[in-house]
N, C-alpha and C positions, 0 to 999 in steps of 0.2 A: 460816892454819890455826886461827885463834882461833874459839871458840864465841861466837856473838852471839845474844841474844834481843831480838826487837822486838815490842812491843805496838802495835796499830794498824797492822799491816803492810800492809794493803790501802789505806791512806789516801793522801792527796795527797803527804805527805812519806814515809810508810812504804814505799810501793811502789817509788819510785825508789831509796830508801836500800837496800832489799833487793837490788835489781839491782846497785848499785855495790859492795856488800859481797861479793856472790858473784863479781863480776868481779875483785875483789881477793883472792880465795882464802879468804874466811871461810866457816865452817860456820854457816848461819843457821837459827835456830828462830823461826818467825814465828807470832804468835798472831793468830787471826782468829775472829770470831763465826760465819762461814760456812765450809763445807768448801771447800778449794782443792786444785788439782792440784799435787802435789809435783814438783820437778825436782831435778837434781843439785845437791847442797849446800844445797838449800832445803827445810826440813822444816816442814810446816804443822801447827800445833797448834790444833784447834778448841775455842775457849773464849771466853766473854765475860769480858774483864778485870775487869769490875765484879763478877763472881762470885768473891768473895775466896777462898772455900774451894778454888778451883781453881788459884790462883796459887802457893801453896806447893808442891804436887806438881810443877807445871811447872818451877819454879826448882830444886827438889831433883833432878828427873830430868835436866834439861839441864845444870845446873851451868855457866852461861854465864860467860865471862870479862868480857863487856861487855853491858850492858842499855841499850837505847834505849826509853824509855817515851813513846810517842806517842799511845796510845789515849785516847778520851774524846769526849764530846759537844762538837762544835765549832761554836758559834754565839754571837755577841755580842748576840743579841736580848735584850730586857729583860723578856720575859713571865714572870709569876709562876710558871707551871707548869714553868719551866726550873730553878727553884732546887734542888729535890731531885735531878733527874737529873744536873745538873752536879756537885752535891756528891758523889754516889755514883760517877759515872763518872770524874771528874777528881781530886777531893781524896781521897776514901776509898781509891780504888785506889792512888794515889800513896803514901799513908802506909803502907798494908799492904805494898806492894812494897818500899818503903824498909826497913821493919822486918824483912821476911823476908830481903831481900838482905843487910842488915847482919848478920843472924844466920848465914846460910849462907856469906857471903863472895863477893866478885867484885872485879875490878880497876877497874871504872868503871861508873857509872850516869849516863846522860845524860837529864835531864828536859827536856821541851819546854815552855818558858814561852810568854808572849804579850806582844805590844806593848800589849795592853789593861791589863796590870797597872799599878797606880799606881807611880810612881817615888818613890824615897826623898826626892827634893827637893820633891815636891808639897806645897803648903801644906795642901790638903785631900786626903789620900790615901784617898779613898773610891772603891771600885770602881764602874764604871759599868754593870755587868751581872753576873748570876750567874756567867757564864763567867769574867769578869775576877776576881771574888772567889775562885773556886775555884783559878784559876791562881796568883793572888797568894799564897794560903795554901799551895798545894803547893810553891811556890818557897821560902817561909819554912820549911817542914818540911825541904826539901832542905838549906838552910843550917844548920838546927839539927842534922840528922843528921851533917853534916860536923863541926861544932864539938864536939858532945857525944860522938859515938861514932866519929869518924874515918872515917865512911862516904865512899868516894870518889865524891862526887856533883858533877856539873857541870850548871848550869842554862843552857840555850840559848834565847834569845828571838828567833825569826824575826819580822821585821816583815811588811809587807804582801806576802806571797808570791803569785806568779802563775805560770802556765805549763801545759804539757801535763798532763792527768790531773786538773785541778781540776774540781770539781762545776760543772755548767752553770748553776746559779743564782747563782754568784759573779760579781762585777761584770765582770771582764775577759772570761771566756768568754760570759757572757750578752750583752754588747754586741757581741762578735764574731759570735756566731751570729745575733743579731737583724739585724745589718747585712748579713750574707751572704744572709739570707732576704729582704732588702728590707723588714723590719719596723722599726717605730719603737721604739727602746729607751726605756723609761720608768724614769728613775733619780731619785736624790735631787737636792738643790739643786746638788751638785757642789762646794760650797765647802770641804768637809773635805779636809785635806791629809794625806798618808801618805808613809811611807818605803817604797818599792816594791823588792822583790828577787825575782829570777828563781829558779825552783825548783832549777835545777842548782847555783846558788850556795848555796842553803840546804842542799842535800845535802852539798856540799863542807864547809860549816861543821860540820854534825853529824858527819861522818866525822872531821874534825880534832879535834873535841871528844871523840870517843870514844877517841882514841889519843894525843893530845898529853900528854906528861908534865908534872907540876907545876902543873896548873890546877884541882885538886880544890877545891871550895868556891866557885869563881868563878861569876858570872852574866855571860854573854857575849851581847851583841846581835849579830844578823845583819841587816844592812841596807846601804843605800848611803850613809847619812850626809846625804841630801838629801831635801827634801820636794817632792812634786808633788801638785797637787789632783786630785780625782776628775774634775772638769770637764775638765782638761787631758788626762787619760788617755782619757776617753771621746772627746774631740775627735780625739786622735791615732788611735784605733782607727777612727773614721769616715773619717778622711783616708786610711787604709791599706786600707779595704775598699770603702765605697760612699758617696761624698760627697753623693749625692742623699738619703740618709737623714738626717733631722733629729731628733736625740734630744730628748726632752722632759725638761728639768730641773725638779725640783720635783714630779714625779708621785708619787714615794715620799717619805715623811717622813724627815728626818734623825734619826739616833739621838740621844737626849738624853745629855748628859754624855760625849760621845765626845771624848776629849782628843786634841790634836795632839802627837805625839811623834816625834822623830827618833832613829834608832839611834846609840848612842855606839860608833863603830866602832874607836876607838883601841885598845881592849883586844883586840878580835878580830885586828887587824893585828899587834899586839905578841905575841900568844900562839899563834895558829892557823896559823902558816906552816910 
């Protein structure tokens, strides 16, 4: 019976998270830029989270117990024209939401971090994309709000998530669809390694982060704790779909400065059970 507010509620993580919360009896207020059909216990609020003047009345009217902030431009591309959109949709929105929620009060705010954020142990902690920079700064603001103002914030970093509902231009659905059509997938060199995690496990982690006591201020990774290369993932998909299709590796350029990181799962196992 708790009230839950979700930004980015139609997204890859937001949509299944809404479903799971409703199944568990929550009263969900879902923010979306486009109009959606309401159902029992799911109330759609049409607004662009980047429109900051609309966030305060939404929070004031709904008075949520828990906030999941998932909205924002999601691309790790390095194009110059992405700098301002990622700043406004990811960082400015997060800071405004934190400030407003800290003033109005709530029991937990869960921020969605990113595996692209520089790690504290990095010798050169320079973000590799505008998206990574915005996520990195947003997480820093979350930690600051907890330390200075006691705001109950938890930062959750899902690693390379995949599964139903993902956009068709993402690697796993792109290769699956190409293979099923008998088309040749054109991908990067495939050398980059990532920590892959299925979407249902990501949703489990976010749910636990929303309601587990005693974890305020923590940054928690969601992943498998193991690395698998893009090449291995593509080859496995081809093996499961159509082995006659031969993917072209190197057809797309590798992203510069894309660091290899594995999720530190010990904290998740210790706290989110």
